Backbone bond lengths (Angstrom), bond angles and torsions (degrees), N, CA, C in turn:
res aa  C-N    CA-C-N  psi(-1)  N-CA   C-N-CA  omega(-1)  CA-C   N-CA-C  phi
1 M - - - 1.443 - - 1.547 107.57 -
2 H 1.291 105.84 133.44 1.518 107.57 175.24 1.481 112.32 -110.20
3 I 1.248 114.56 143.41 1.546 119.52 174.26 1.430 106.02 -109.65
4 L 1.407 114.90 117.68 1.473 118.20 -173.99 1.470 113.75 -100.68
5 A 1.335 117.40 38.23 1.469 119.80 -178.24 1.498 114.84 -68.13
6 A 1.359 118.87 -29.94 1.450 123.35 178.87 1.367 110.29 -82.10
7 D 1.318 118.46 -20.33 1.487 119.04 -170.37 1.543 109.00 -103.95
8 S 1.367 119.91 47.61 1.424 122.60 -169.69 1.627 105.49 -84.28
9 G 1.192 123.63 -19.16 1.545 123.46 177.46 1.510 114.31 80.52
10 S 1.386 117.58 4.11 1.539 115.66 -179.94 1.500 110.51 -87.35
11 N 1.271 115.90 141.08 1.506 122.22 -179.71 1.526 109.54 -96.88
12 P 1.327 118.11 122.97 1.492 120.97 -178.18 1.577 109.90 -66.73
13 L 1.243 120.26 -20.34 1.418 117.20 175.84 1.577 114.57 -77.68
14 G 1.296 113.46 -9.81 1.520 117.50 177.13 1.478 110.56 -64.86
15 M 1.414 117.38 -30.35 1.325 124.29 178.60 1.498 121.54 -71.38
16 L 1.333 110.57 -22.38 1.474 121.02 -177.76 1.459 115.51 -53.17
17 P 1.459 123.40 -49.12 1.364 119.06 -178.81 1.611 113.21 -65.13
18 I 1.181 115.83 -30.38 1.549 119.82 177.91 1.535 104.40 -65.67
19 F 1.306 121.07 -49.72 1.546 117.66 -178.37 1.531 107.26 -63.13
20 L 1.273 117.84 -37.11 1.553 117.71 -176.47 1.445 105.34 -63.82
21 L 1.423 118.22 -48.06 1.390 120.90 -174.96 1.692 109.38 -61.71
22 M 1.236 114.30 -38.39 1.520 117.28 -179.68 1.620 109.25 -64.25
23 G 1.316 113.72 -42.94 1.480 120.81 177.29 1.533 109.59 -57.96
24 V 1.306 120.02 -47.80 1.546 124.36 -179.27 1.516 104.10 -61.10
25 A 1.284 119.27 -50.98 1.448 124.14 -177.84 1.548 113.12 -52.93
26 F 1.452 113.21 -48.81 1.445 114.97 173.22 1.429 114.00 -58.39
27 Y 1.304 121.09 -41.59 1.452 122.98 -175.07 1.628 106.32 -62.07
28 F 1.242 118.11 -56.72 1.469 124.84 -175.08 1.564 114.39 -61.59
29 F 1.367 115.24 -35.61 1.379 120.48 -175.19 1.512 115.04 -96.08
30 L 1.383 119.33 -24.82 1.440 118.02 -175.23 1.555 111.09 -124.64
31 I 1.371 117.27 -49.63 1.433 114.10 -171.10 1.564 114.84 -80.80
32 R 1.257 119.37 -35.21 1.450 127.60 177.36 1.604 109.57 -59.64
33 P 1.324 118.29 -55.73 1.456 121.62 -175.00 1.517 110.52 -66.23
34 Q 1.416 116.86 -32.48 1.533 120.64 179.90 1.595 102.25 -69.80
35 K 1.211 121.85 -39.25 1.482 122.10 -176.11 1.531 108.92 -68.10
36 K 1.321 115.25 -44.92 1.410 117.25 175.76 1.600 116.20 -61.00
37 R 1.317 117.34 -40.54 1.524 117.41 169.62 1.431 115.90 -58.47
38 Q 1.423 117.78 -41.28 1.350 122.56 -178.92 1.486 110.21 -63.40
39 Q 1.413 120.95 -46.86 1.424 127.38 175.31 1.590 107.97 -54.89
40 E 1.267 119.90 -48.98 1.469 119.33 -175.98 1.554 114.10 -63.46
41 Q 1.433 110.23 -35.02 1.552 117.61 -178.45 1.576 104.39 -70.80
42 Q 1.312 119.12 -41.96 1.347 121.32 179.82 1.555 118.42 -65.66
43 K 1.317 112.04 -33.97 1.395 120.07 173.99 1.623 112.08 -69.27
44 M 1.391 111.58 -42.44 1.407 113.48 174.26 1.555 117.89 -63.79
45 Q 1.315 115.37 -30.11 1.443 122.24 -179.52 1.527 111.42 -76.77
46 T 1.368 117.48 -33.24 1.479 120.63 179.51 1.499 103.92 -82.92
47 G 1.301 127.03 -20.68 1.501 119.71 -170.60 1.624 106.42 -99.05
48 L 1.319 118.99 17.09 1.425 119.41 177.30 1.526 111.11 -73.56
49 A 1.383 112.52 129.80 1.451 115.83 180.00 1.609 108.73 -132.64
50 P 1.378 113.84 162.22 1.552 116.65 -171.53 1.602 102.02 -57.41
51 G 1.320 108.49 142.10 1.510 121.28 175.23 1.505 110.46 97.31
52 T 1.268 117.52 -8.30 1.586 121.34 175.01 1.389 108.30 -74.50
53 R 1.374 111.51 133.44 1.519 123.24 177.15 1.445 107.66 -89.16
54 I 1.334 123.35 128.96 1.496 123.96 -178.22 1.443 116.55 -137.37
55 V 1.214 118.29 168.56 1.549 125.65 174.77 1.489 104.20 -125.65
56 T 1.245 119.68 130.58 1.502 127.95 176.55 1.475 110.17 -80.99
57 A 1.300 121.21 166.59 1.412 126.79 -179.22 1.586 106.10 -67.26
58 G 1.302 116.11 -27.20 1.546 122.24 175.78 1.398 116.42 -78.03
59 G 1.342 120.58 -6.57 1.340 127.63 -176.27 1.415 122.81 85.90
60 I 1.416 117.19 19.56 1.440 125.68 -179.98 1.587 108.97 -91.16
61 Y 1.324 111.00 125.30 1.521 118.07 179.87 1.459 102.68 -90.04
62 G 1.422 115.90 144.56 1.418 120.50 174.03 1.527 112.16 -171.26
63 T 1.351 113.19 -179.03 1.413 119.69 -178.11 1.578 113.68 -120.79
64 V 1.262 126.65 131.82 1.413 123.45 -168.42 1.534 103.06 -78.98
65 V 1.354 118.00 125.79 1.479 126.40 177.94 1.490 107.15 -93.95
66 E 1.298 117.28 -46.08 1.456 123.78 -173.49 1.595 112.91 -146.00
67 A 1.305 117.37 137.40 1.413 121.79 -177.70 1.621 109.24 -126.94
68 E 1.264 114.05 120.56 1.587 114.17 179.51 1.561 107.24 -154.34
69 D 1.295 116.68 131.16 1.371 130.71 175.29 1.567 113.97 41.89
70 G 1.325 118.86 52.25 1.341 124.72 176.32 1.552 117.21 81.67
71 D 1.348 113.81 -2.46 1.469 123.66 177.18 1.529 109.71 -105.40
72 L 1.287 116.58 142.26 1.429 124.69 178.51 1.520 111.76 -119.13
73 L 1.260 118.30 138.72 1.399 123.97 172.17 1.632 104.75 -106.57
74 V 1.386 116.35 109.70 1.350 123.24 -175.99 1.517 118.47 -112.20
75 E 1.250 111.40 131.65 1.540 113.73 -178.37 1.581 106.60 -94.18
76 V 1.354 116.88 113.62 1.454 122.73 -177.78 1.483 115.26 -92.67
77 A 1.367 113.64 -21.31 1.371 120.54 176.46 1.541 107.42 -156.26
78 E 1.340 118.29 162.89 1.492 120.58 177.27 1.551 111.77 -46.38
79 G 1.261 113.79 114.87 1.488 116.20 177.76 1.532 115.73 78.78
80 I 1.269 122.77 1.59 1.397 126.91 -178.13 1.497 107.70 -114.42
81 E 1.264 117.47 115.55 1.489 124.40 178.00 1.545 111.94 -120.46
82 I 1.412 111.87 145.18 1.426 114.71 176.87 1.537 107.41 -130.77
83 R 1.291 122.18 155.99 1.477 129.14 172.60 1.429 110.03 -99.47
84 I 1.309 116.33 125.97 1.573 120.91 176.78 1.542 109.69 -131.48
85 L 1.263 112.06 167.33 1.509 116.88 169.98 1.465 107.98 -84.36
86 A 1.320 117.08 147.03 1.482 123.41 178.47 1.553 108.88 -60.16
87 Q 1.396 119.08 -33.15 1.344 115.22 -177.92 1.511 117.93 -70.46
88 A 1.432 111.16 -8.49 1.498 115.05 -178.56 1.532 110.46 -81.25
89 V 1.453 117.00 -10.36 1.409 118.79 176.41 1.466 112.88 -72.10
90 A 1.342 113.42 129.37 1.459 120.37 -178.33 1.468 111.48 -88.46
91 R 1.338 111.98 -51.03 1.503 113.77 179.90 1.521 105.07 -155.99
92 V 1.341 111.83 165.96 1.483 121.72 176.16 1.490 109.01 -101.66
93 I 1.312 116.17 139.92 1.474 124.09 -175.43 1.538 106.96 -92.97
94 E 1.372 114.19 113.44 1.523 115.28 177.22 1.542 112.03 -67.66
95 D 1.281 115.96 148.06 1.368 121.12 174.83 1.503 113.38 -59.87
96 V 1.368 119.05 133.88 1.510 123.99 174.66 1.538 109.19 -109.99
97 E 1.281 110.05 134.10 1.499 114.70 -179.43 1.628 102.09 -87.09
98 Y 1.310 110.63 127.59 1.520 118.35 176.99 1.607 107.39 -95.17
99 V 1.294 113.33 139.58 1.477 122.25 179.84 1.491 106.59 -107.15
100 E 1.338 118.40 136.96 1.443 121.65 173.71 1.503 109.95 -69.66
101 E 1.337 118.59 155.48 1.455 124.67 -171.11 1.481 105.57 -68.60
102 E 1.318 117.56 -35.65 1.601 118.71 -177.26 1.596 108.13 -65.44
103 E 1.392 122.78 -26.54 1.327 122.97 -174.25 1.516 109.83 -77.94
104 I 1.308 117.62 -22.75 1.456 123.29 -176.74 1.472 108.06 -78.14
105 E 1.327 119.99 121.86 1.510 122.02 177.72 1.539 103.49 -103.67
106 T 1.418 113.10 108.95 1.425 117.44 -176.15 1.547 111.16 -101.47
107 G 1.330 115.80 -10.25 1.521 111.78 179.02 1.540 109.01 70.56
108 E 1.442 118.47 43.65 1.466 121.25 -178.36 1.463 109.41 -62.39
109 D 1.442 119.82 -37.20 1.472 123.38 -178.75 1.561 111.08 -54.29
110 E 1.376 110.42 -45.13 1.517 116.55 176.32 1.463 111.05 -59.36
111 V 1.359 118.33 -46.73 1.469 118.71 -177.11 1.527 110.35 -61.91
112 K 1.403 117.11 -42.12 1.479 118.37 179.06 1.554 112.86 -62.62
113 D 1.361 112.35 -41.36 1.572 114.17 -178.43 1.491 109.37 -65.29
114 S 1.273 120.90 -37.42 1.481 122.91 -178.88 1.509 113.09 -71.39
115 A 1.404 113.12 -30.22 1.543 118.69 -178.62 1.519 106.86 -73.96
116 E 1.390 115.76 -33.77 1.471 113.07 -179.46 1.573 111.02 -73.68
117 R 1.248 122.52 -21.06 1.409 127.09 -177.39 1.554 108.82 -82.78
118 V 1.275 118.44 -21.36 1.475 120.94 -172.59 1.583 105.52 -83.76
119 E 1.299 113.80 126.35 1.522 119.84 175.70 1.470 108.71 -121.84
120 L 1.343 115.37 122.78 1.376 125.75 -178.80 1.560 107.44 -80.55
121 T 1.360 109.30 134.39 1.462 115.90 -175.77 1.634 107.25 -127.27
122 K 1.282 113.25 152.16 1.423 118.83 -179.15 1.432 108.28 -143.27
123 S 1.387 122.75 132.64 1.456 128.06 179.69 1.574 109.11 -75.34
124 D 1.300 119.19 135.87 1.368 119.74 177.11 1.612 105.38 -94.82
125 A 1.311 112.58 -168.96 1.566 112.71 -177.87 1.551 113.44 -64.43
126 D 1.296 118.88 -27.85 1.537 123.62 -176.64 1.554 107.93 -78.24
127 G 1.408 118.42 -11.71 1.382 116.45 -177.33 1.573 108.35 95.04
128 E 1.235 118.55 -8.82 1.413 122.26 -177.94 1.522 110.02 -76.64
129 K 1.439 121.68 133.78 1.335 125.35 179.23 1.463 111.04 -84.97
130 K 1.396 122.42 134.11 1.380 123.57 177.35 1.591 105.67 -130.62
131 P 1.237 120.42 152.43 1.355 127.67 170.18 1.463 115.02 -53.26
132 E 1.240 123.92 134.87 1.353 123.18 -174.46 1.603 114.77 -57.36
133 S 1.444 112.73 -36.75 1.488 118.95 178.45 1.635 110.71 -62.61
134 L 1.353 113.56 -31.74 1.471 113.67 -179.64 1.589 111.42 -74.27
135 Q 1.290 114.57 -38.08 1.457 115.81 175.22 1.471 115.50 -66.18
136 A 1.342 118.70 -33.88 1.450 118.98 177.29 1.509 107.90 -65.39
137 G 1.330 121.08 -34.23 1.422 121.71 -178.81 1.533 110.14 -69.62
138 D 1.337 115.08 -36.14 1.438 116.34 -175.85 1.559 114.49 -76.62
139 K 1.329 116.38 -19.37 1.415 119.44 176.68 1.566 111.89 -81.72
140 A 1.382 114.55 -28.41 1.511 116.34 -177.16 1.533 109.20 -79.65
């Protein structure tokens, strides 16, 4: 009886292109995007200036008052300031433009008109639909 385990005929160098292809795929799909995100985060943290609104990694909202050597003095409430590391900043809050209520045209007249036209109905035991206001009067 012969055992042909050593004589399988496969070449170990045949697997090399597959491993190289997997390495390239890992680089383009995992390593490269992660490095790019780290560089963007570091650029954001080094570019913090007084007046910038931020959120820390711990979820604290504040405004940068002073920035020096990787430390930030952040005002979290009126008259309350804390000192944090710049690396603790998770993101910068973009300025939001607030619009006065008078400037918003909601069409309230249209909403009121359509609400007056809607009549709620409810089926009773006979299957007959009655307006909701009539049923409420029947129960009382």
